N, C-alpha and C positions, 0 to 999 in steps of 0.2 A: 497845164501843170508847170509849176515853177522849176527853174533850174536848181540843181542840188545846192542846198544852203548848209555848208559845213561849219559855219561859225557858231551855230547854236546846237549842233549835234554832239552827243556824248554817248559813250557806252552805257546801255541801260543797267548793266551789272555793277560797274565800278565808277561810272561817271567820268572816265578818262576821255580826253579828246580823241576822236577817231582819225585815222589816216586813210585817205582815198588811194586805193591800189589801182594801178594801171589795169585796164580791162584785159582779162586773160584771153589767150587765143582760143581756149576751149569754150568760152562763153559767147553768147550772141553779142552783136555790136552795141546793143542798147543796155548791156549789163556791165556793172563794175562791182568792186568789192570794197567795203569799208572795214578796216581792221583796227582792233584795240591791242596795242602793244603791251598793255599792262596785264590783261587777263587772257590774251591770245584768242579772243573770239573774233569771228568774222561775220559780216552781214552783207547780203547781196542786195544791190540796188538794181531793180528790174523795172524798166519803163518808168523811172523816176519815182518808184514806190519802194522804199527800203524795208526789207523784212527783218524786224528786230525780235520776232517771237522765238522762243525756245520750247522744248517739249514740256517743261515745267509750267509754262504759261497756258497750256491747253486746259480749257474748261470742259469737264465731263458732265454731260446731261443724261437724264433718263432717256430710254429709247423713245418714249411717247413725246417728251419735250423736244428731243432732237428732230423727230419727224415734223413736229409743229414748227420748229425754228427754220428748217429747210423750206417748208411750204410758205412760211411767213416772209422769208427773204425773197422768194420768187415773186410774190404778189404783195410787196411791201406797202405800196401806196394805197390800194383799195382796202386792204385789211386794216391798215392804220386808221384810215378814215372811218371804217366800220367800228373798230374797237374804241374810238374816242367819242362816239355818239353819246354814251352815258355821261361823259365828262363835259358835255356842252359843245362838242365838235373839235376837230383837230386844230383848226385855226385859232380858236379861243384858247385851247390848251397850250399851244406853242407860245401865244402872247403872254400867258401867265408866267412863263419861265423866262422867255427872252426879254420881257419888260423889266425883269429884275437885274439884268446885266447892265453894267455901267459902260456902255459903248461910247466911243468918241472918235472923231475923224483921225485916220492914220494909226489906229491902235493895232497892235499885234495880238491876234486872237487864236487861242487853242481850244478846240472842242475834242474832248476825250469820248470816243464812241460816236464818231461822226455819221455812221450809217450812210444813207444815200445823199447826204449833203443838204437836206431841206432847210435846216436851221441856218446854215451859212448863206444860202441864197437869200433868205429873208433879211439877214443882217447886212448883207452886201447892198441890197436895194436901199436900206435905210441909211447906211453909212459907207458909201463907196470910198475906195482908196485905202481901206484897211488891209493888213496882211493876215491871211487866214492859213491856219494849220489844222490838220485833223489826224487822229489815229483811230484805228479800229482793229479788232482781232480777227475779223473776217475778210479775207482777200476778195471774196465775191462782192461784199458790200463796197470795198474800196474801188473796185472796177466800176461798179454802178455809180458811185459817187463821182469818179473821174469823168465818166461820160456825161453825167447830169451837169456838172459844173463847167465842162467844156462847152456844152450847148449854151450855157449862160455867159460864156466868155469870161469866166471867173478864174483867175490865177490862184492856185492853192498848192500847198505842200502836203502830201499824204504819206502816212507811215503805217505799216503793219506792226502794231505794237500794243502792249497792254498798259492800262493806266497805273497798275501796281509798280511798273518799272519803266518810267518815261525816259526816252532816249534824248533828253535835252539838257542843256546847261542850266545852272541855277539862274533864277530871275530873268528868264528869256522872254516872258510874255506879259502884256498889259492886262490881259483878260484870260481866264480859264473857266470853262463851264462844262457841265455834263448833264445830259438829258436822256434818261432811260437806261435800263439794264444795270444800274448800280447794284441792285439787289442780287445780281448774278456773280458779282466779284467774289473771288475766293478770299481776298484780303482787303477788305474795305478800308481798314486803317492805313495800310501802306498806300492805297490809291489816294486817299485824302492828303497824306503827308507828301506824296509826290506832286500833287497839284500845288500845294503850298510851296514846295521847293522851287518849282519852275516859274512861278508867277512873281512879278516885281513887288517890292515892299509897298504897303498901303493900298494893295489892290483887292478887289472883291472877287470871291469865288462863289459860284452858284451851282448847286446840285439838285436834281429833281428825279423822282422815280415814282413807281406805283406803291400804294399802301396795301395793307392786308385786305382791305375792302375790294380792291381790284383783283387781288390774287384769288379771292373766293369767287368772284364773278367769272374769271376765266379758267377755273379749275377743270371745267368740262373739257377744255381743249388741251391743257398742259399737264393735267394730273396734279397730285399733291406736291406742294412746294414748301420749303422752309418758311416759317413765320417771318413776316417782314417787320423789322424794327428800324425806323429811320436812323441812320448812323450819326446823329448829331452829337452823341456822347463821345464819338471818336475824334471830334474836332478838338485839337489841343487847346488847353485853357488860355494860353497866351494870345490866341486869336481874338479879334475884336468884333463887336456888333453881331454876335452869333444869334441867329434867328431860325426857328423851325416853324413853318406854317403849313396848313392843309390847302391843297389846290385841287382842281379838276373835280369839283363837287364831292370831295372826300375820297376820290380814287387816287390821289397823288399827294406827295409831300414835296416841300421846297425848303432846302437848307441854304442859308446865306451867311457869309462871314467875311471879314476883312483881315488881311495879313497886317502885322504891325509895321509902322513906318520905320525908316532908318534911324 
């Protein structure tokens, strides 16, 4: 895990620069607090993973879906491999998305919804020397991600945060991408706008998730879900090279677009 990088961090509510507070006596030695003097919010930095989530960021699922999600998180790798068989296999499915990212040596890369870190490990093998950052709303996934990436000796900054309110300064990253679970966001428009805000000008953003075809396939496990509509219409008109394509043998969609240059 990387040391705390204060230069890019901002309050996810008002985007004001955060102040690192001296570790409190009542907190463990590996904990500290980041404070926003503008809106008086505080965020705990525990084991170098800062918790930026609030109660309003909590996503409510049906009981059936919540049970499936808990089970899925516990057996993530084998279940992911199984679920992507109809898509041509998980390796090919990842390649369809990661191949659309415009990686280059030394890039600063943010993945929103990093999960166990599988995508970052692949990108690091192909482009060593990049700076990687990841957010996820699930602390359990972040712990798993931290363990996995430590085994790979990969240095990364992880945050417990939502894509709808990113805790970063404007234009902080060369690359921003999202693979999976976009359909579960409460506010997809805000998530897309936040990705645009934190990426540098003239940069490409890549978003991928399941189509309605996949939702019908997995209905037996998760129950009825809202109809999936790829959120390409939520991409602002001023973005460039906007493209929507079908991937994963029709079970997924891929949205690509570029932010305007300076």
